[in-house]
C-alpha positions in Angstrom: 163.4 86.9 98.9 160.6 88.1 96.3 158.2 88.0 99.0 160.1 90.0 101.4 160.7 92.7 98.4 156.9 92.4 98.0 156.5 93.4 101.5 158.6 96.1 101.6 156.9 97.6 98.4 153.4 97.1 100.0 154.7 99.1 103.0 156.2 101.7 100.8 153.2 102.1 98.8 150.9 102.4 101.7 153.2 105.1 103.4 153.0 106.8 100.1 149.2 106.7 100.1 149.0 107.7 103.7 151.5 110.7 103.2 149.5 111.9 99.9 146.1 111.5 100.9 145.8 114.8 102.7 147.5 116.6 99.8 145.4 115.1 97.3 142.3 115.7 99.2 143.3 119.7 99.4 144.1 119.5 95.7 140.4 118.0 95.2 139.1 120.8 97.5 140.6 123.5 95.6 139.8 122.1 92.2 136.0 121.7 93.5 136.4 125.6 94.7 137.6 126.8 91.6 134.8 124.9 89.3 132.4 126.7 91.5 133.7 130.0 91.5 134.2 129.8 87.7 130.7 128.3 87.1 129.2 131.4 89.2 131.4 133.7 87.3 130.6 132.4 83.7 126.9 132.8 84.5 127.1 136.4 85.7 129.4 136.7 82.7 127.0 135.7 80.1 124.1 137.2 81.7 126.0 140.6 81.9 126.4 140.1 78.1 123.2 139.0 77.2 120.8 141.0 79.4 121.8 144.5 78.3 120.6 143.5 74.8 117.1 142.7 76.0 116.2 146.3 76.4 113.1 147.0 74.0 112.6 143.3 73.6 109.1 142.1 74.1 108.4 138.3 74.7 105.2 136.4 74.3 104.0 134.0 76.6 105.3 131.0 74.8 108.7 132.6 75.1 108.9 134.1 78.4 107.4 130.6 80.1 110.9 128.7 79.0 113.0 131.5 80.2 111.1 131.5 83.4 111.4 127.9 84.0 115.2 128.2 83.2 115.5 130.9 85.7 113.8 128.8 88.2 116.4 126.1 87.5 119.3 128.3 88.0 117.8 129.9 91.2 117.4 126.1 92.3 121.0 125.2 91.4 122.3 128.5 93.0 120.7 128.0 96.2 121.6 124.2 96.0 125.1 125.2 95.9 125.1 127.8 98.6 123.8 125.2 101.0 126.6 122.9 99.8 129.1 125.5 100.2 128.0 127.2 103.4 126.4 124.5 105.3 127.8 121.5 103.6 124.5 120.2 102.7 124.9 118.6 99.5 121.3 116.2 99.6 119.4 116.6 96.5 115.6 116.2 97.4 113.1 115.0 95.0 111.5 118.5 94.1 115.0 119.9 93.3 116.1 116.8 91.2 113.0 117.3 89.0 113.4 121.0 88.7 117.3 120.6 87.8 116.1 117.9 85.2 113.5 120.2 83.8 110.8 117.4 85.0 108.7 120.5 86.6 108.1 121.9 83.4 
């Protein structure tokens, strides 16, 4: 009797997982889409808040270098994100990985 109940439960569980899988995948896809859109919007909003205040500011080499490295990392991450979103290419090559980690400094 218990074995029959267990088999019935296992079949129901399998059915629920098979039925729910496409919906779960769509939800995960939607969450990833929203995260990527939000990350882009946040960067643009932050830059829009900071950059106008840079007018008349003069930075020396010691200040410009980390800004330049940071912007190179942003460009690399943006290119990587674009390749993932537009072409489905998510491979992270060694140079990009170093750049994103800041090891290329």
